C-alpha positions in Angstrom: 73.5 41.3 -43.9 74.0 45.0 -44.1 73.9 46.6 -47.4 74.9 49.7 -48.6 73.4 52.1 -51.4 75.7 55.2 -53.3 72.4 57.2 -54.5 72.5 59.1 -57.7 71.1 62.3 -57.0 68.7 62.0 -59.4 67.0 59.4 -57.4 66.4 62.2 -55.3 64.5 64.3 -57.1 62.8 62.4 -58.8 61.2 60.9 -55.2 60.6 64.9 -54.1 59.0 65.6 -57.0 56.6 62.5 -56.4 56.2 63.5 -52.4 53.2 65.4 -52.4 55.1 67.9 -49.3 58.4 68.8 -51.9 59.2 71.9 -53.9 59.9 69.9 -56.6 57.0 69.7 -59.7 56.8 66.6 -61.3 57.9 68.7 -64.3 61.0 68.8 -63.0 62.5 65.8 -63.6 62.6 63.9 -67.0 60.2 60.8 -65.6 56.7 61.6 -67.0 54.8 58.8 -65.9 53.8 59.8 -61.8 53.7 55.9 -61.7 57.6 55.8 -62.4 58.1 58.9 -60.5 56.0 56.4 -57.5 58.1 53.8 -58.1 61.4 56.2 -57.4 59.7 57.0 -54.2 58.4 53.8 -52.8 62.0 52.7 -53.0 63.4 55.3 -51.2 61.0 55.7 -48.6 61.6 51.9 -47.4 65.3 51.8 -47.9 65.5 55.5 -45.4 63.6 52.6 -42.8 65.9 50.3 -43.4 68.9 49.7 -40.7 69.7 46.7 -43.2 71.0 49.4 -46.5 73.3 52.7 -44.9 74.1 55.5 -47.6 77.3 55.8 -48.6 78.7 59.5 -48.1 82.1 60.6 -48.5 83.2 62.3 -45.4 84.2 65.7 -47.2 80.6 66.1 -47.5 81.3 65.8 -51.4 77.9 64.2 -52.0 75.7 66.2 -50.0 76.9 69.0 -52.0 75.3 67.9 -54.6 72.9 67.0 -53.5 72.4 70.2 -51.3 72.5 72.2 -54.5 69.7 70.3 -56.4 67.8 69.6 -53.7 65.5 72.2 -50.4 66.2 71.3 -46.9 62.7 70.3 -46.7 62.6 68.0 -50.2 62.1 64.3 -49.5 65.5 62.7 -50.5 67.6 65.5 -48.8 65.2 64.5 -45.5 65.9 60.8 -46.0 70.0 60.7 -46.4 69.6 62.8 -43.5 67.7 60.4 -41.2 70.2 57.7 -42.2 73.2 59.8 -41.4 71.5 60.6 -38.2 71.0 56.8 -37.2 74.8 56.6 -38.5 73.2 54.4 -40.8 75.9 55.8 -43.3 79.4 54.4 -45.1 82.0 56.9 -44.4 84.7 57.3 -47.3 87.8 59.2 -48.4 88.0 60.4 -51.2 91.0 62.0 -53.7 90.0 64.4 -55.7 92.4 67.0 -58.6 92.5 69.8 -58.8 89.3 70.9 -59.7 87.6 68.5 -57.2 86.8 65.8 -59.2 87.1 63.0 -57.4 90.5 60.4 -60.0 89.5 57.6 -60.9 92.1 54.9 -62.8 92.4 55.6 -66.2 89.7 52.8 -67.7 87.6 53.8 -66.0 88.1 57.6 -66.3 87.7 57.0 -68.9 84.4 54.7 -69.1 82.7 57.5 -66.6 82.6 60.7 -68.5 80.2 62.6 -66.3 82.8 64.4 -63.8 80.8 64.3 -61.5 79.5 61.6 -61.3 82.8 60.4 -60.4 82.1 61.2 -56.7 79.8 58.8 -56.6 81.8 55.4 -58.5 84.8 56.4 -56.7 82.5 56.8 -53.5 81.1 52.5 -54.1 84.7 51.7 -54.9 85.7 53.3 -51.4 82.7 51.2 -49.7 83.7 48.1 -51.6 87.4 48.0 -51.2 86.5 48.2 -47.1 84.9 45.7 -47.2 81.0 47.2 -47.4 78.6 45.8 -49.8 78.3 47.8 -52.5 75.5 49.3 -55.2 74.8 52.6 -56.9 71.1 53.4 -57.8 69.6 55.6 -60.3 66.4 56.3 -61.9 66.9 58.4 -65.0 70.6 59.0 -66.3 71.5 56.8 -68.6 74.9 58.2 -69.1 75.4 54.6 -66.3 74.2 52.2 -68.8 77.6 53.7 -71.3 79.7 52.7 -68.5 78.0 49.5 -66.8 80.5 47.4 -68.6 83.8 49.1 -66.7 81.7 48.9 -63.4 80.8 46.5 -63.2 84.2 44.3 -64.0 85.3 47.2 -61.7 82.6 45.0 -58.7 80.0 48.5 -58.7 76.9 47.1 -60.1 74.6 50.3 -61.6 71.1 49.8 -59.5 68.4 50.6 -62.3 65.3 51.3 -60.8 63.5 52.5 -64.3 64.8 49.5 -66.2 63.0 50.0 -68.8 62.5 53.6 -69.1 66.4 53.7 -68.0 67.0 51.7 -71.3 63.9 52.6 -73.6 65.4 56.5 -73.1 69.8 55.0 -73.9 68.2 53.7 -77.4 66.4 56.9 -78.4 69.3 58.6 -77.1 72.1 56.4 -79.6 69.8 56.3 -82.2 68.5 53.0 -82.0 65.2 53.1 -80.3 61.6 55.5 -81.3 61.3 58.7 -80.1 
């Protein structure tokens, strides 16, 4: 069965930082452990070559514009997404945006997804699902996805956390419930 993924930019950055050919330095991500960066790189490498997993992108190139803003043309994360596009392994969606260019979400979802830049990712995933494509949003190191997880799951969009234990520990520290 073909699956689709909205890939958060942080996945591409962390994977690129683990790639020897990238200009990203390991310290350019919050993921300090090389083994964890390698896990993200391995996930992206598998994703790139798996013809049964498609990347979700929007027709207006808003998601790719964010990728390009953070990644260079030769960074592995960008190259992996472009390889998917070149092979036609893309679910293309339309996004409705406000006057500032931020994706418009239903009120409950907009309240839950407080990072305006993340809204395009959520909207893209929901549009893919609406069009009949099983879809997950893939995250490496952004704790904000844990904050809106319940609302997103209620809407049918699940977040796949590549570094689940590491992420939850950071979330607990951020919210004052864990050790620093």
